[in-house]
Biopython code that builds the backbone (N, CA, C, O; Angstrom):
import numpy as np
from Bio.PDB.StructureBuilder import StructureBuilder

atoms = [
    (1, "UNK", "N", (0.836, -1.184, 0.000)),
    (1, "UNK", "CA", (0.000, 0.000, 0.000)),
    (1, "UNK", "C", (0.877, 1.242, 0.000)),
    (1, "UNK", "O", (1.859, 1.331, 0.738)),
    (2, "UNK", "N", (0.522, 2.152, -0.801)),
    (2, "UNK", "CA", (1.290, 3.375, -0.956)),
    (2, "UNK", "C", (0.609, 4.516, -0.205)),
    (2, "UNK", "O", (-0.580, 4.768, -0.400)),
    (3, "UNK", "N", (1.364, 5.210, 0.658)),
    (3, "UNK", "CA", (0.829, 6.386, 1.343)),
    (3, "UNK", "C", (0.889, 7.534, 0.359)),
    (3, "UNK", "O", (1.951, 7.841, -0.181)),
    (4, "UNK", "N", (-0.267, 8.181, 0.122)),
    (4, "UNK", "CA", (-0.304, 9.231, -0.890)),
    (4, "UNK", "C", (-0.619, 10.603, -0.334)),
    (4, "UNK", "O", (-0.795, 11.542, -1.110)),
    (5, "UNK", "N", (-0.696, 10.757, 0.972)),
    (5, "UNK", "CA", (-0.916, 12.087, 1.521)),
    (5, "UNK", "C", (-1.261, 12.053, 2.986)),
    (5, "UNK", "O", (-1.611, 11.006, 3.530)),
    (6, "UNK", "N", (-1.162, 13.203, 3.626)),
    (6, "UNK", "CA", (-1.474, 13.361, 5.035)),
    (6, "UNK", "C", (-2.451, 14.502, 5.196)),
    (6, "UNK", "O", (-2.514, 15.404, 4.360)),
    (7, "UNK", "N", (-3.223, 14.460, 6.289)),
    (7, "UNK", "CA", (-4.079, 15.588, 6.627)),
    (7, "UNK", "C", (-3.961, 15.799, 8.126)),
    (7, "UNK", "O", (-3.995, 14.835, 8.889)),
    (8, "UNK", "N", (-3.826, 17.025, 8.551)),
    (8, "UNK", "CA", (-3.722, 17.335, 9.968)),
    (8, "UNK", "C", (-2.853, 18.558, 10.163)),
    (8, "UNK", "O", (-2.056, 18.906, 9.291)),
    (9, "UNK", "N", (-3.002, 19.208, 11.294)),
    (9, "UNK", "CA", (-2.222, 20.407, 11.583)),
    (9, "UNK", "C", (-0.923, 20.015, 12.275)),
    (9, "UNK", "O", (-0.885, 19.870, 13.497)),
    (10, "UNK", "N", (0.122, 19.846, 11.508)),
    (10, "UNK", "CA", (1.423, 19.525, 12.075)),
    (10, "UNK", "C", (1.523, 18.094, 12.565)),
    (10, "UNK", "O", (2.532, 17.717, 13.163)),
    (11, "UNK", "N", (0.514, 17.302, 12.329)),
    (11, "UNK", "CA", (0.559, 15.905, 12.765)),
    (11, "UNK", "C", (0.194, 15.026, 11.577)),
    (11, "UNK", "O", (-0.280, 15.516, 10.553)),
    (12, "UNK", "N", (0.413, 13.757, 11.719)),
    (12, "UNK", "CA", (0.097, 12.811, 10.660)),
    (12, "UNK", "C", (-1.092, 11.977, 11.095)),
    (12, "UNK", "O", (-1.010, 10.752, 11.181)),
    (13, "UNK", "N", (-2.203, 12.657, 11.369)),
    (13, "UNK", "CA", (-3.403, 12.039, 11.895)),
    (13, "UNK", "C", (-4.086, 11.138, 10.873)),
    (13, "UNK", "O", (-4.510, 10.032, 11.210)),
    (14, "UNK", "N", (-4.194, 11.593, 9.644)),
    (14, "UNK", "CA", (-4.866, 10.819, 8.610)),
    (14, "UNK", "C", (-3.896, 10.591, 7.457)),
    (14, "UNK", "O", (-3.361, 11.536, 6.879)),
    (15, "UNK", "N", (-3.684, 9.329, 7.139)),
    (15, "UNK", "CA", (-2.879, 8.985, 5.973)),
    (15, "UNK", "C", (-3.844, 8.504, 4.900)),
    (15, "UNK", "O", (-4.760, 7.730, 5.179)),
    (16, "UNK", "N", (-3.636, 8.961, 3.682)),
    (16, "UNK", "CA", (-4.429, 8.488, 2.563)),
    (16, "UNK", "C", (-3.594, 7.454, 1.820)),
    (16, "UNK", "O", (-2.493, 7.742, 1.352)),
    (17, "UNK", "N", (-4.136, 6.248, 1.722)),
    (17, "UNK", "CA", (-3.398, 5.168, 1.098)),
    (17, "UNK", "C", (-4.084, 4.706, -0.181)),
    (17, "UNK", "O", (-5.311, 4.711, -0.289)),
    (18, "UNK", "N", (-3.269, 4.311, -1.136)),
    (18, "UNK", "CA", (-3.762, 3.698, -2.350)),
    (18, "UNK", "C", (-3.907, 2.210, -2.053)),
    (18, "UNK", "O", (-2.908, 1.505, -1.914)),
    (19, "UNK", "N", (-5.129, 1.734, -1.957)),
    (19, "UNK", "CA", (-5.376, 0.331, -1.646)),
    (19, "UNK", "C", (-5.941, -0.415, -2.858)),
    (19, "UNK", "O", (-6.801, -1.286, -2.727)),
    (20, "UNK", "N", (-5.440, -0.054, -4.023)),
    (20, "UNK", "CA", (-5.863, -0.706, -5.262)),
    (20, "UNK", "C", (-5.661, -2.211, -5.138)),
    (20, "UNK", "O", (-4.606, -2.676, -4.707)),
    (21, "UNK", "N", (-6.684, -2.959, -5.521)),
    (21, "UNK", "CA", (-6.612, -4.425, -5.406)),
    (21, "UNK", "C", (-6.659, -5.090, -6.783)),
    (21, "UNK", "O", (-6.885, -6.296, -6.885)),
    (22, "UNK", "N", (-6.446, -4.305, -7.837)),
    (22, "UNK", "CA", (-6.454, -4.828, -9.212)),
    (22, "UNK", "C", (-7.699, -5.656, -9.495)),
    (22, "UNK", "O", (-7.622, -6.776, -10.000)),
    (23, "UNK", "N", (-8.837, -5.084, -9.160)),
    (23, "UNK", "CA", (-10.095, -5.812, -9.302)),
    (23, "UNK", "C", (-10.700, -5.714, -10.694)),
    (23, "UNK", "O", (-11.715, -6.355, -10.966)),
    (24, "UNK", "N", (-10.094, -4.918, -11.589)),
    (24, "UNK", "CA", (-10.656, -4.721, -12.921)),
    (24, "UNK", "C", (-10.660, -6.025, -13.713)),
    (24, "UNK", "O", (-9.690, -6.783, -13.716)),
    (25, "UNK", "N", (-11.774, -6.255, -14.377)),
    (25, "UNK", "CA", (-11.948, -7.395, -15.292)),
    (25, "UNK", "C", (-12.595, -6.850, -16.562)),
    (25, "UNK", "O", (-13.131, -5.742, -16.548)),
    (26, "UNK", "N", (-12.557, -7.604, -17.652)),
    (26, "UNK", "CA", (-13.161, -7.086, -18.899)),
    (26, "UNK", "C", (-14.610, -6.596, -18.726)),
    (26, "UNK", "O", (-14.991, -5.587, -19.319)),
    (27, "UNK", "N", (-15.405, -7.291, -17.933)),
    (27, "UNK", "CA", (-16.805, -6.880, -17.750)),
    (27, "UNK", "C", (-16.936, -5.688, -16.797)),
    (27, "UNK", "O", (-17.961, -5.006, -16.798)),
    (28, "UNK", "N", (-15.908, -5.435, -15.986)),
    (28, "UNK", "CA", (-15.933, -4.351, -14.999)),
    (28, "UNK", "C", (-14.577, -3.660, -15.034)),
    (28, "UNK", "O", (-13.697, -3.989, -14.239)),
    (29, "UNK", "N", (-14.394, -2.695, -15.953)),
    (29, "UNK", "CA", (-13.078, -2.056, -16.092)),
    (29, "UNK", "C", (-12.741, -1.140, -14.911)),
    (29, "UNK", "O", (-13.615, -0.738, -14.143)),
    (30, "UNK", "N", (-11.476, -0.831, -14.794)),
    (30, "UNK", "CA", (-11.002, 0.069, -13.742)),
    (30, "UNK", "C", (-11.670, 1.432, -13.881)),
    (30, "UNK", "O", (-11.804, 1.953, -14.989)),
    (31, "UNK", "N", (-12.083, 2.003, -12.767)),
    (31, "UNK", "CA", (-12.736, 3.315, -12.774)),
    (31, "UNK", "C", (-11.725, 4.456, -12.617)),
    (31, "UNK", "O", (-12.109, 5.626, -12.605)),
    (32, "UNK", "N", (-10.461, 4.126, -12.498)),
    (32, "UNK", "CA", (-9.398, 5.129, -12.424)),
    (32, "UNK", "C", (-9.526, 6.021, -11.207)),
    (32, "UNK", "O", (-9.654, 5.530, -10.085)),
    (33, "UNK", "N", (-9.493, 7.331, -11.416)),
    (33, "UNK", "CA", (-9.493, 8.277, -10.298)),
    (33, "UNK", "C", (-10.820, 8.291, -9.535)),
    (33, "UNK", "O", (-10.884, 8.860, -8.446)),
    (34, "UNK", "N", (-11.871, 7.685, -10.072)),
    (34, "UNK", "CA", (-13.154, 7.611, -9.361)),
    (34, "UNK", "C", (-13.229, 6.423, -8.400)),
    (34, "UNK", "O", (-14.196, 6.293, -7.649)),
    (35, "UNK", "N", (-12.237, 5.576, -8.419)),
    (35, "UNK", "CA", (-12.245, 4.377, -7.567)),
    (35, "UNK", "C", (-12.118, 4.775, -6.097)),
    (35, "UNK", "O", (-11.221, 5.544, -5.752)),
    (36, "UNK", "N", (-12.996, 4.270, -5.220)),
    (36, "UNK", "CA", (-12.918, 4.609, -3.791)),
    (36, "UNK", "C", (-11.681, 4.026, -3.092)),
    (36, "UNK", "O", (-11.334, 4.453, -1.990)),
    (37, "UNK", "N", (-11.021, 3.059, -3.725)),
    (37, "UNK", "CA", (-9.822, 2.468, -3.119)),
    (37, "UNK", "C", (-8.545, 3.237, -3.455)),
    (37, "UNK", "O", (-7.468, 2.905, -2.960)),
    (38, "UNK", "N", (-8.668, 4.253, -4.287)),
    (38, "UNK", "CA", (-7.487, 5.019, -4.687)),
    (38, "UNK", "C", (-6.948, 5.894, -3.555)),
    (38, "UNK", "O", (-5.735, 6.025, -3.396)),
    (39, "UNK", "N", (-7.844, 6.492, -2.773)),
    (39, "UNK", "CA", (-7.452, 7.352, -1.644)),
    (39, "UNK", "C", (-8.294, 6.973, -0.427)),
    (39, "UNK", "O", (-9.326, 7.589, -0.164)),
    (40, "UNK", "N", (-7.856, 5.973, 0.300)),
    (40, "UNK", "CA", (-8.577, 5.482, 1.475)),
    (40, "UNK", "C", (-7.992, 6.154, 2.718)),
    (40, "UNK", "O", (-6.793, 6.038, 2.971)),
    (41, "UNK", "N", (-8.835, 6.865, 3.509)),
    (41, "UNK", "CA", (-8.303, 7.500, 4.728)),
    (41, "UNK", "C", (-8.058, 6.470, 5.820)),
    (41, "UNK", "O", (-8.925, 5.648, 6.118)),
    (42, "UNK", "N", (-6.873, 6.521, 6.413)),
    (42, "UNK", "CA", (-6.500, 5.663, 7.534)),
    (42, "UNK", "C", (-6.206, 6.599, 8.703)),
    (42, "UNK", "O", (-5.343, 7.471, 8.596)),
    (43, "UNK", "N", (-6.912, 6.425, 9.809)),
    (43, "UNK", "CA", (-6.813, 7.342, 10.956)),
    (43, "UNK", "C", (-5.825, 6.818, 11.998)),
    (43, "UNK", "O", (-5.786, 5.623, 12.290)),
    (44, "UNK", "N", (-5.027, 7.735, 12.551)),
    (44, "UNK", "CA", (-4.027, 7.394, 13.566)),
    (44, "UNK", "C", (-4.149, 8.337, 14.748)),
    (44, "UNK", "O", (-4.347, 9.540, 14.574)),
    (45, "UNK", "N", (-4.030, 7.796, 15.940)),
    (45, "UNK", "CA", (-4.069, 8.564, 17.180)),
    (45, "UNK", "C", (-2.764, 9.341, 17.330)),
    (45, "UNK", "O", (-1.685, 8.779, 17.138)),
    (46, "UNK", "N", (-2.852, 10.633, 17.673)),
    (46, "UNK", "CA", (-1.654, 11.447, 17.894)),
    (46, "UNK", "C", (-0.912, 11.034, 19.161)),
    (46, "UNK", "O", (0.288, 11.281, 19.278)),
    (47, "UNK", "N", (-1.611, 10.406, 20.115)),
    (47, "UNK", "CA", (-0.983, 10.060, 21.391)),
    (47, "UNK", "C", (-0.274, 8.706, 21.319)),
    (47, "UNK", "O", (0.916, 8.609, 21.619)),
    (48, "UNK", "N", (-1.016, 7.649, 20.916)),
    (48, "UNK", "CA", (-0.421, 6.306, 20.916)),
    (48, "UNK", "C", (0.046, 5.865, 19.532)),
    (48, "UNK", "O", (0.812, 4.909, 19.408)),
    (49, "UNK", "N", (-0.412, 6.561, 18.492)),
    (49, "UNK", "CA", (0.016, 6.240, 17.135)),
    (49, "UNK", "C", (-0.688, 5.064, 16.492)),
    (49, "UNK", "O", (-0.379, 4.698, 15.358)),
    (50, "UNK", "N", (-1.642, 4.460, 17.213)),
    (50, "UNK", "CA", (-2.340, 3.294, 16.671)),
    (50, "UNK", "C", (-3.374, 3.693, 15.622)),
    (50, "UNK", "O", (-3.929, 4.791, 15.656)),
    (51, "UNK", "N", (-3.616, 2.779, 14.698)),
    (51, "UNK", "CA", (-4.661, 2.924, 13.694)),
    (51, "UNK", "C", (-6.001, 2.786, 14.401)),
    (51, "UNK", "O", (-6.154, 1.914, 15.257)),
    (52, "UNK", "N", (-6.981, 3.631, 14.060)),
    (52, "UNK", "CA", (-8.286, 3.572, 14.709)),
    (52, "UNK", "C", (-9.384, 3.935, 13.720)),
    (52, "UNK", "O", (-9.117, 4.498, 12.659)),
    (53, "UNK", "N", (-10.630, 3.605, 14.080)),
    (53, "UNK", "CA", (-11.769, 3.865, 13.199)),
    (53, "UNK", "C", (-12.238, 5.306, 13.246)),
    (53, "UNK", "O", (-12.746, 5.828, 12.253)),
    (54, "UNK", "N", (-12.074, 5.952, 14.390)),
    (54, "UNK", "CA", (-12.509, 7.341, 14.530)),
    (54, "UNK", "C", (-11.572, 8.065, 15.484)),
    (54, "UNK", "O", (-10.854, 7.446, 16.268)),
    (55, "UNK", "N", (-11.595, 9.387, 15.400)),
    (55, "UNK", "CA", (-10.726, 10.216, 16.226)),
    (55, "UNK", "C", (-11.548, 11.255, 16.971)),
    (55, "UNK", "O", (-12.613, 11.667, 16.512)),
    (56, "UNK", "N", (-11.038, 11.675, 18.130)),
    (56, "UNK", "CA", (-11.656, 12.724, 18.940)),
    (56, "UNK", "C", (-10.676, 13.876, 19.034)),
    (56, "UNK", "O", (-9.506, 13.679, 19.361)),
    (57, "UNK", "N", (-11.151, 15.081, 18.747)),
    (57, "UNK", "CA", (-10.299, 16.268, 18.778)),
    (57, "UNK", "C", (-10.278, 16.842, 20.186)),
    (57, "UNK", "O", (-11.306, 17.268, 20.713)),
    (58, "UNK", "N", (-9.082, 16.846, 20.794)),
    (58, "UNK", "CA", (-8.902, 17.404, 22.134)),
    (58, "UNK", "C", (-7.761, 18.402, 22.071)),
    (58, "UNK", "O", (-6.601, 18.033, 21.889)),
    (59, "UNK", "N", (-8.105, 19.664, 22.223)),
    (59, "UNK", "CA", (-7.122, 20.740, 22.228)),
    (59, "UNK", "C", (-6.188, 20.676, 21.029)),
    (59, "UNK", "O", (-4.979, 20.860, 21.170)),
    (60, "UNK", "N", (-6.747, 20.414, 19.842)),
    (60, "UNK", "CA", (-5.967, 20.395, 18.616)),
    (60, "UNK", "C", (-5.261, 19.093, 18.312)),
    (60, "UNK", "O", (-4.636, 18.965, 17.259)),
    (61, "UNK", "N", (-5.343, 18.134, 19.197)),
    (61, "UNK", "CA", (-4.747, 16.822, 18.974)),
    (61, "UNK", "C", (-5.864, 15.820, 18.690)),
    (61, "UNK", "O", (-6.993, 15.992, 19.149)),
    (62, "UNK", "N", (-5.542, 14.777, 17.933)),
    (62, "UNK", "CA", (-6.523, 13.758, 17.579)),
    (62, "UNK", "C", (-6.223, 12.482, 18.367)),
    (62, "UNK", "O", (-5.126, 11.931, 18.276)),
    (63, "UNK", "N", (-7.215, 12.015, 19.147)),
    (63, "UNK", "CA", (-7.036, 10.854, 20.008)),
    (63, "UNK", "C", (-8.007, 9.735, 19.652)),
    (63, "UNK", "O", (-9.139, 9.993, 19.244)),
    (64, "UNK", "N", (-7.557, 8.485, 19.808)),
    (64, "UNK", "CA", (-8.437, 7.337, 19.655)),
    (64, "UNK", "C", (-9.347, 7.254, 20.888)),
    (64, "UNK", "O", (-9.170, 8.008, 21.845)),
    (65, "UNK", "N", (-10.301, 6.353, 20.860)),
    (65, "UNK", "CA", (-11.253, 6.270, 21.972)),
    (65, "UNK", "C", (-10.568, 5.914, 23.291)),
    (65, "UNK", "O", (-10.883, 6.504, 24.324)),
    (66, "UNK", "N", (-9.635, 4.959, 23.274)),
    (66, "UNK", "CA", (-8.945, 4.567, 24.511)),
    (66, "UNK", "C", (-8.142, 5.726, 25.104)),
    (66, "UNK", "O", (-8.191, 5.961, 26.312)),
    (67, "UNK", "N", (-7.408, 6.445, 24.266)),
    (67, "UNK", "CA", (-6.605, 7.568, 24.759)),
    (67, "UNK", "C", (-7.490, 8.726, 25.208)),
    (67, "UNK", "O", (-7.136, 9.451, 26.137)),
    (68, "UNK", "N", (-8.639, 8.906, 24.555)),
    (68, "UNK", "CA", (-9.587, 9.937, 24.969)),
    (68, "UNK", "C", (-10.103, 9.629, 26.367)),
    (68, "UNK", "O", (-10.193, 10.525, 27.206)),
    (69, "UNK", "N", (-10.443, 8.371, 26.623)),
    (69, "UNK", "CA", (-10.921, 7.973, 27.951)),
    (69, "UNK", "C", (-9.853, 8.219, 29.015)),
    (69, "UNK", "O", (-10.153, 8.738, 30.091)),
    (70, "UNK", "N", (-8.610, 7.848, 28.715)),
    (70, "UNK", "CA", (-7.516, 8.076, 29.661)),
    (70, "UNK", "C", (-7.330, 9.562, 29.946)),
    (70, "UNK", "O", (-7.169, 9.969, 31.097)),
    (71, "UNK", "N", (-7.353, 10.366, 28.887)),
    (71, "UNK", "CA", (-7.169, 11.810, 29.029)),
    (71, "UNK", "C", (-8.279, 12.409, 29.892)),
    (71, "UNK", "O", (-8.006, 13.161, 30.827)),
    (72, "UNK", "N", (-9.525, 12.074, 29.576)),
    (72, "UNK", "CA", (-10.655, 12.633, 30.325)),
    (72, "UNK", "C", (-10.641, 12.174, 31.785)),
    (72, "UNK", "O", (-10.985, 12.944, 32.681)),
    (73, "UNK", "N", (-10.248, 10.933, 32.022)),
    (73, "UNK", "CA", (-10.167, 10.427, 33.393)),
    (73, "UNK", "C", (-9.119, 11.215, 34.186)),
    (73, "UNK", "O", (-9.364, 11.605, 35.327)),
    (74, "UNK", "N", (-7.960, 11.446, 33.580)),
    (74, "UNK", "CA", (-6.906, 12.202, 34.257)),
    (74, "UNK", "C", (-7.353, 13.633, 34.560)),
    (74, "UNK", "O", (-7.109, 14.152, 35.649)),
    (75, "UNK", "N", (-8.011, 14.263, 33.582)),
    (75, "UNK", "CA", (-8.484, 15.636, 33.780)),
    (75, "UNK", "C", (-9.522, 15.669, 34.898)),
    (75, "UNK", "O", (-9.474, 16.540, 35.766)),
    (76, "UNK", "N", (-10.457, 14.726, 34.877)),
    (76, "UNK", "CA", (-11.510, 14.683, 35.889)),
    (76, "UNK", "C", (-10.926, 14.450, 37.286)),
    (76, "UNK", "O", (-11.362, 15.074, 38.254)),
    (77, "UNK", "N", (-9.945, 13.556, 37.391)),
    (77, "UNK", "CA", (-9.342, 13.259, 38.695)),
    (77, "UNK", "C", (-8.548, 14.440, 39.239)),
    (77, "UNK", "O", (-8.354, 14.550, 40.450)),
    (78, "UNK", "N", (-8.086, 15.325, 38.357)),
    (78, "UNK", "CA", (-7.337, 16.508, 38.793)),
    (78, "UNK", "C", (-8.250, 17.614, 39.316)),
    (78, "UNK", "O", (-7.774, 18.576, 39.920)),
    (79, "UNK", "N", (-9.556, 17.485, 39.090)),
    (79, "UNK", "CA", (-10.502, 18.500, 39.563)),
    (79, "UNK", "C", (-10.768, 18.333, 41.057)),
    (79, "UNK", "O", (-10.627, 17.240, 41.606)),
    (80, "UNK", "N", (-11.148, 19.412, 41.693)),
    (80, "UNK", "CA", (-11.550, 19.341, 43.103)),
    (80, "UNK", "C", (-12.908, 18.644, 43.172)),
    (80, "UNK", "O", (-13.575, 18.478, 42.151)),
    (81, "UNK", "N", (-13.312, 18.240, 44.366)),
    (81, "UNK", "CA", (-14.603, 17.591, 44.549)),
    (81, "UNK", "C", (-15.732, 18.511, 44.101)),
    (81, "UNK", "O", (-16.691, 18.056, 43.478)),
    (82, "UNK", "N", (-15.629, 19.779, 44.408)),
    (82, "UNK", "CA", (-16.645, 20.739, 44.005)),
    (82, "UNK", "C", (-16.727, 20.851, 42.478)),
    (82, "UNK", "O", (-17.818, 20.909, 41.911)),
    (83, "UNK", "N", (-15.573, 20.881, 41.827)),
    (83, "UNK", "CA", (-15.556, 20.959, 40.366)),
    (83, "UNK", "C", (-16.107, 19.678, 39.737)),
    (83, "UNK", "O", (-16.824, 19.734, 38.738)),
    (84, "UNK", "N", (-15.772, 18.529, 40.317)),
    (84, "UNK", "CA", (-16.319, 17.268, 39.827)),
    (84, "UNK", "C", (-17.839, 17.250, 39.952)),
    (84, "UNK", "O", (-18.537, 16.810, 39.038)),
    (85, "UNK", "N", (-18.348, 17.728, 41.081)),
    (85, "UNK", "CA", (-19.791, 17.782, 41.298)),
    (85, "UNK", "C", (-20.452, 18.699, 40.272)),
    (85, "UNK", "O", (-21.529, 18.393, 39.761)),
    (86, "UNK", "N", (-19.808, 19.812, 39.977)),
    (86, "UNK", "CA", (-20.347, 20.760, 39.000)),
    (86, "UNK", "C", (-20.403, 20.109, 37.615)),
    (86, "UNK", "O", (-21.400, 20.248, 36.906)),
    (87, "UNK", "N", (-19.343, 19.403, 37.229)),
    (87, "UNK", "CA", (-19.320, 18.718, 35.932)),
    (87, "UNK", "C", (-20.442, 17.688, 35.848)),
    (87, "UNK", "O", (-21.092, 17.548, 34.812)),
    (88, "UNK", "N", (-20.660, 16.974, 36.942)),
    (88, "UNK", "CA", (-21.695, 15.934, 36.981)),
    (88, "UNK", "C", (-23.080, 16.476, 37.296)),
    (88, "UNK", "O", (-24.054, 15.725, 37.346)),
    (89, "UNK", "N", (-23.162, 17.789, 37.511)),
    (89, "UNK", "CA", (-24.411, 18.463, 37.844)),
    (89, "UNK", "C", (-25.038, 17.887, 39.118)),
    (89, "UNK", "O", (-26.239, 17.626, 39.185)),
    (90, "UNK", "N", (-24.183, 17.699, 40.120)),
    (90, "UNK", "CA", (-24.624, 17.230, 41.445)),
    (90, "UNK", "C", (-24.654, 18.424, 42.382)),
    (90, "UNK", "O", (-23.673, 19.158, 42.499)),
    (91, "UNK", "N", (-25.781, 18.612, 43.044)),
    (91, "UNK", "CA", (-25.909, 19.693, 44.004)),
    (91, "UNK", "C", (-25.338, 19.192, 45.321)),
    (91, "UNK", "O", (-25.936, 18.332, 45.967)),
    (92, "UNK", "N", (-24.194, 19.717, 45.724)),
    (92, "UNK", "CA", (-23.498, 19.240, 46.935)),
    (92, "UNK", "C", (-24.315, 19.520, 48.199)),
    (92, "UNK", "O", (-24.082, 18.876, 49.221)),
    (93, "UNK", "N", (-25.251, 20.445, 48.162)),
    (93, "UNK", "CA", (-26.075, 20.724, 49.333)),
    (93, "UNK", "C", (-27.056, 19.592, 49.603)),
    (93, "UNK", "O", (-27.521, 19.424, 50.731)),
    (94, "UNK", "N", (-27.372, 18.813, 48.567)),
    (94, "UNK", "CA", (-28.321, 17.725, 48.719)),
    (94, "UNK", "C", (-27.673, 16.423, 49.149)),
    (94, "UNK", "O", (-28.369, 15.450, 49.439)),
    (95, "UNK", "N", (-26.366, 16.393, 49.193)),
    (95, "UNK", "CA", (-25.669, 15.147, 49.508)),
    (95, "UNK", "C", (-25.506, 14.980, 50.991)),
    (95, "UNK", "O", (-24.940, 13.984, 51.442)),
]
sb = StructureBuilder()
sb.init_structure("model")
sb.init_model(0)
sb.init_chain("A")
sb.init_seg("    ")
for serial, (resi, resn, name, xyz) in enumerate(atoms, 1):
    if name == "N":
        sb.init_residue(resn, " ", resi, " ")
    sb.init_atom(name, np.array(xyz, "f"), 0.0, 1.0, " ", f" {name:<3s}", serial, name[0])
structure = sb.get_structure()
């Protein structure tokens, strides 16, 4: 597979690969530049670098679901109890 381009701000979040499988036959000729396999987007996490199906944008970086969960957990744990309650919309007076 040939990497034919990148998309992202200073990162290599999405690689476009040529995944041509030489499927053309006389009854079904090659569609050339209209073929969906010519530029297939492959997504990569900016944090762990793994290939993933979807990305989440966090402060300009693109994260996979696992790294997004880790990031959000760390941010939430760094909050005070009052801030955590506010995020969860818990009225501390009722507790």
